N, C-alpha and C positions, 0 to 999 in steps of 0.2 A: 345417407347413413352417417349419423353423428358419432363422433369419437369421444369416449369417456376419458378425458385428459387425466383425471385423478387415477383411474385404473392403469393407464399407460405409464404414468410416472411412478407407480408402485411396482412396476416390473423389476424382477430381481437383477436383470441384465444391466440396468442403469442405476443401481443403488449399491451403496456400501463398497466393499472391496472389489466387486466386479466392475463398478464404475471406475475405480482407481486403475485397474488393469486395462480397461477399455481405453483409457486416455494415455496412461504412461507407456504402454508397450508401443503403440504407434509413434509416440513422441521419441522414444529411445531409438526406434528404427530410423526415423528422420535424422536424429542426431548422429547415428552411426554412418548413414549415407553421406552427410555433410562432412563427417570426420574423414572418411575415405577420400573425399574430393579436396580437402583442405591441405595446404602446404605446412605441415607440422615441423618442417626442418628449419623454420625461421620464427623469430619472435612475433612479427606481425601476423603470421599465419595462425599461431596459437591465440593471439589477441583477438583475431577475428572470431574464433570459436567461442571465446568468452562472451563476446557481444551476441553471437548467435544464440547461445544457450540461455542467456539472461532474457532475451526477447520471448523465449518460450515460458520462462518462469513468471514474468511480470503479470500477465493476465490472471493467473491463478491467485496471486496474493490480493489483487483487486477484487476478485470474485469472493474471496473469503471475507474481506473487510465489509463488503456490501451485503452479505447474506442475511444477517439478522435484521438489518435496516429495511430491506425490501419486504421481508415478512411483516414487519410492523406497519409499513406505509401502504403496502398493496397486498393484503392477505389473500391467499388463494392457493390452488394446487401447485402451481409452478414455484412460487416463493417457498412453500412448505417443503417441496422436494429439494430445492436449492439449500435451504437451511439444514435439512436432514443429512445432506451429503457434504456439508461444509468441511468436516474432518478429512474426507477423502479427496476433496479438491485441494485442500491444504497439503496433503501428502503428494499430490502431483506437483505442486510447487516445490516441495522438498526434493523430488527426483530431478527436476530441472536445475535446481540449485546445486545438487550433487555433481551434475555434469559441469556446471560452471566452476565449482570448487576444484574439480579434477584438472581443468584447464589452467586455472590460476596456479595450482601446485606445479604443473608442468612449466609454466612461464617463469615462475619465481625461482625454480630450481635448475632448469636446463638453459634458460636464457637470462641469466642474472644481470648481465650488463645492460641488455635492452630493457629489462624490467625496472631496474633502479635508475636508469638514465632517462627513460621516456615515459614511464607509467607511475612509478612509486611516489606516493605522497602520504605523509604520516597520518593526516586526518582521514583520508580515504581508507587507509589500512585499518585505522581504529573503527571506522564505521562498518567496513566490511567484516572485520573479525567479530565485532559485537553482534552483527546481524547473524553470522553463522553460529555463534554461541546461543543466541536466542532461538534460532531455528532448531538446533540440536536439542535444546531443552524442551521445546514444544513437541517435537517428534517423540522423544523418550516418554514424556508425561501424557502422551496420547494413548499409551498402552497401560494396562493394569500394573505391570511390574514397576513402572516409573511413577504412575499416578498415586500408588499407595503410600508414597513418602510425603505427599502433600495433602493438606486439608482443602476443602472447597474454596475457601477464601484465597489461600496461597496459589491454588491452581488457576483460579480466575485471574488473579493479579499477574501471574507469570504469562499466561496466554494473551491477555489483553496488552500488556506491555510489549511483548514480543511482536504481536500483530501490528501495533502502531509503529514500532521501530522499523520493521521490515517494510511496511507501507511507505513510511517516510523516506527510506533509502531509495526505493524504486521511484517514488514520486519526485523526489528532489533531483534525481539524475535527469529526468526528462524536463523538469522545470529549467535546469541549467542549460540543457540543450536548446531550449526555446528562448531563454532570457540572456544568454551569453553569446551564442553563435547567431550570425545574421542569416544563415542559409540552412536551417534545420531540415531534416528529412520528414516525409509525411508520417512515418511511424512514430516520430517524436510527438507530433500533435495528438495522434490517436492515444498513445499511452499516457501523455500528460493529462488530457481531458478525461480519460477513463479513471485515472487515479484521483483526480479532482472530484469527479462525480461520485466515486465510491465513498469518499469521506464526507462529502456534503450530504449524501443520503443518510449517513450516521447522524449528522447534525439535525437533519429534518426529523428523523425517527426519535431522537432525544427530545426535540421540541414537542412532538406529538404526544409522547408519553408524559411529558411534563404538564401539558395542558390537560390531558385526561385525568391525571392524578389530582390536579387542582380542582377540576370540576366535579370529581367524585367526592372529594371532601366537602365541597360547598358548591352546589349547582349554580349559585348566583355569581360565581367567579367569572370575570372577563378581563381582557387586557385593555387598559385605557387607550383611547384613540391616539393620544400623543405618543405613547410608547410604541404603538403599532406603526405609526408613520415614521418615527425615528428609527425603529428597528428595521423596517423595510428599506429605508434610505441607506442604512449601514450595510445591509445585505447587498443592495444594488452596487454600492461602492466596492464591496468586497469582490463582486463579480468583475467589476472594471479592473481592479487590481490584479485579479487572476489572469485577465486577458492581455495585460499590457506590461508584463515583466521586463521585456526588452527596453521599454522606454524609461522605466523608473529604477531599474536594478542598480545601475552604477552610482547615481547620487545617494540613494538610500543606503547602499552598502558602505560607501565612504563615510556617511554620517554615523552609521552604527558602529563602525570600526575606528572612529576618530579617537576615543579614549584609549590610552595605552593598555589598560587591563583587558579591554575588548579585543584589541588587536592580538594580544597574547593568547586569549581563549580560542581564537579562530584556528590556531595552530594545532590544537589537540581536542577541542570539544566538538563532538559530532554535530553537524548541521548549523553551528553558530555562524552568524547571528540570526539564523532562522528565516532568511528572506523567502525561501520557497513556500513557507507556511503562513506568511502574513495575511494572505487573502483568506485562508481557513480561519485564522484567529478573528479576523474582522467579521466574517459571516457568522461565526459562532457567537460573537457578541450581539450581532443583530438578531439572531434567533433567540437568544436569551431575553432580549427586550420584548420581542414580539410575543413570546410565550409567558411573559411575567403577568400572571393573572392576579387580579385584586377583587375584593368584594365590592 
């Protein structure tokens, strides 16, 4: 007996707000159970809950980032369902981040000595605060009462900027876990490569659309062999860079921060000097060359 996947994925129970409740309610139950077992009488205990809650949040932002790309690259019933429910998956991310925000508030207000002596760093504070501002703006403008104040161009710019910033925050955390510490946990590898895959899928989807547009305008368009080879080599190098951060991170960071102006920027500019994203930049350049069609 064959199963009609398309019909299954149209079931109301796994679409829209019902999907949101289906995911967020169990997640909140798990969070409450962990909360009851945690030692909230100490700063480290609250800090543990911050890490626990963010691990629930991270998969959802990666799923949101990849949704449209998967639909472009692999059109079908499941990618269509995924894209159709992207908003509600994003709302699940917001719920997990609300838990994290609650624990951060507790830590910074009730355990101020521990927070400012062991955790606080201005740039981290700027990154985190900016991320929450973006997240709040995305949530508000996902509903009619907030969306009515923006035109389509403004709405798209806001959501895309917020999505990239939030992805960058999560991705960079796990890049640093792998590229700074010599004994990372298994979950660090899972989340780092998941975030990497989510964004490289966007690059691949952009390249596919770029090629399709060029061929639609002129069917004889094709990418020169030299650009194909060069672009492919650059993409391969980008993958190598992505996998070897621990080996190159220190000398590259020292080089990038050598100028005084650069060293000053690192104190307050989020993500500067962008080491976690170098592999993404390189792969994007390679994809641009591979998809540069000419008559």
